One Martini backbone bead per residue (centre of mass of N, CA, C, O) as a GRO file, in nm:
protein
   98
    1MET     BB    1  -2.042  -0.517  -4.665
    2SER     BB    2  -1.921  -0.855  -4.603
    3LEU     BB    3  -1.712  -1.133  -4.683
    4PHE     BB    4  -1.612  -1.457  -4.585
    5ASP     BB    5  -1.324  -1.628  -4.674
    6THR     BB    6  -1.250  -1.964  -4.608
    7VAL     BB    7  -0.984  -1.995  -4.772
    8THR     BB    8  -0.830  -1.706  -4.684
    9SER     BB    9  -0.937  -1.565  -4.419
   10LYS     BB   10  -1.103  -1.318  -4.558
   11TRP     BB   11  -1.227  -1.012  -4.611
   12ARG     BB   12  -1.488  -0.907  -4.852
   13PRO     BB   13  -1.627  -0.731  -5.086
   14PRO     BB   14  -1.885  -0.797  -5.317
   15THR     BB   15  -1.861  -0.481  -5.368
   16LEU     BB   16  -1.780  -0.141  -5.448
   17ARG     BB   17  -2.030  -0.058  -5.336
   18GLN     BB   18  -2.194   0.175  -5.154
   19GLY     BB   19  -2.473   0.163  -4.968
   20THR     BB   20  -2.607  -0.091  -4.817
   21ASN     BB   21  -2.920  -0.256  -4.757
   22TYR     BB   22  -3.056  -0.535  -4.647
   23PRO     BB   23  -2.913  -0.807  -4.657
   24PHE     BB   24  -2.967  -1.115  -4.859
   25TRP     BB   25  -3.007  -1.436  -4.944
   26SER     BB   26  -3.028  -1.664  -5.160
   27PRO     BB   27  -3.139  -1.983  -5.170
   28ASP     BB   28  -2.849  -2.077  -5.320
   29GLY     BB   29  -2.603  -1.860  -5.234
   30ALA     BB   30  -2.513  -1.679  -5.502
   31TRP     BB   31  -2.664  -1.430  -5.370
   32VAL     BB   32  -2.694  -1.076  -5.284
   33TYR     BB   33  -2.935  -0.886  -5.154
   34PHE     BB   34  -3.029  -0.528  -5.196
   35THR     BB   35  -3.058  -0.199  -5.084
   36ASN     BB   36  -3.038   0.118  -5.168
   37VAL     BB   37  -2.929   0.397  -5.055
   38GLY     BB   38  -3.202   0.636  -5.088
   39ASP     BB   39  -3.374   0.395  -5.213
   40SER     BB   40  -3.587   0.132  -5.379
   41GLY     BB   41  -3.356  -0.028  -5.492
   42LEU     BB   42  -3.296  -0.344  -5.628
   43SER     BB   43  -3.024  -0.569  -5.570
   44ARG     BB   44  -2.751  -0.783  -5.694
   45VAL     BB   45  -2.480  -1.007  -5.596
   46ARG     BB   46  -2.233  -1.204  -5.706
   47VAL     BB   47  -2.019  -1.385  -5.519
   48SER     BB   48  -1.801  -1.501  -5.723
   49ASP     BB   49  -1.760  -1.188  -5.897
   50GLY     BB   50  -1.939  -0.909  -5.827
   51ARG     BB   51  -2.190  -0.898  -5.988
   52VAL     BB   52  -2.421  -0.644  -6.071
   53GLU     BB   53  -2.783  -0.618  -6.032
   54GLU     BB   54  -3.046  -0.435  -6.146
   55LEU     BB   55  -3.400  -0.471  -6.048
   56GLY     BB   56  -3.532  -0.230  -5.919
   57ALA     BB   57  -3.812  -0.120  -5.797
   58ILE     BB   58  -4.014  -0.142  -5.532
   59PRO     BB   59  -4.331  -0.180  -5.503
   60VAL     BB   60  -4.561   0.058  -5.364
   61THR     BB   61  -4.812   0.071  -5.161
   62PRO     BB   62  -5.054   0.247  -5.072
   63GLY     BB   63  -4.949   0.384  -4.746
   64TYR     BB   64  -4.647   0.342  -4.806
   65ASP     BB   65  -4.316   0.442  -4.787
   66GLU     BB   66  -4.149   0.160  -4.766
   67CYS     BB   67  -3.964  -0.106  -4.928
   68SER     BB   68  -3.801  -0.422  -4.838
   69GLY     BB   69  -3.600  -0.672  -4.851
   70ARG     BB   70  -3.549  -0.993  -4.637
   71GLY     BB   71  -3.621  -1.253  -4.818
   72PHE     BB   72  -3.711  -1.601  -4.834
   73VAL     BB   73  -3.948  -1.826  -4.901
   74PRO     BB   74  -4.079  -2.100  -4.953
   75GLY     BB   75  -4.060  -2.113  -5.317
   76GLY     BB   76  -3.921  -1.801  -5.371
   77THR     BB   77  -4.054  -1.578  -5.219
   78MET     BB   78  -4.043  -1.256  -5.142
   79LEU     BB   79  -3.971  -1.074  -4.854
   80LEU     BB   80  -4.140  -0.792  -4.719
   81LYS     BB   81  -4.083  -0.460  -4.584
   82CYS     BB   82  -4.330  -0.223  -4.468
   83ASP     BB   83  -4.399   0.112  -4.425
   84ASP     BB   84  -4.646   0.281  -4.232
   85SER     BB   85  -4.774   0.614  -4.256
   86ARG     BB   86  -5.043   0.602  -4.069
   87LYS     BB   87  -4.985   0.508  -3.764
   88ASP     BB   88  -5.121   0.271  -3.666
   89ILE     BB   89  -5.265   0.100  -3.386
   90PHE     BB   90  -5.210  -0.231  -3.273
   91ALA     BB   91  -5.362  -0.521  -3.122
   92LEU     BB   92  -5.242  -0.843  -2.989
   93ASP     BB   93  -5.377  -1.144  -2.884
   94TYR     BB   94  -5.198  -1.428  -2.756
   95GLU     BB   95  -5.284  -1.783  -2.760
   96GLU     BB   96  -5.176  -2.078  -2.688
   97GLN     BB   97  -5.217  -2.387  -2.830
   98LYS     BB   98  -5.263  -2.733  -2.681
   0.00000   0.00000   0.00000
């Protein structure tokens, strides 16, 4: 993960930590949230100075293998993506209403 500094026209890592997954911006653009590689720990790094905050593990609902943050919806609620270990197959028929 790297950030492009528009003032210096150079790429820079927002943190010295390696192994970040699924980065996404905070609604105000001041932070980049990410999941640590190899665990379900959610962290965030402040873009201005590289300060990392460990936010803890994302709670996983029974039946799911892993959850990771993906972004924020209007109102500030975090959007999660969770993998379902039960491997059920569902079909959805969608018909656009006019």
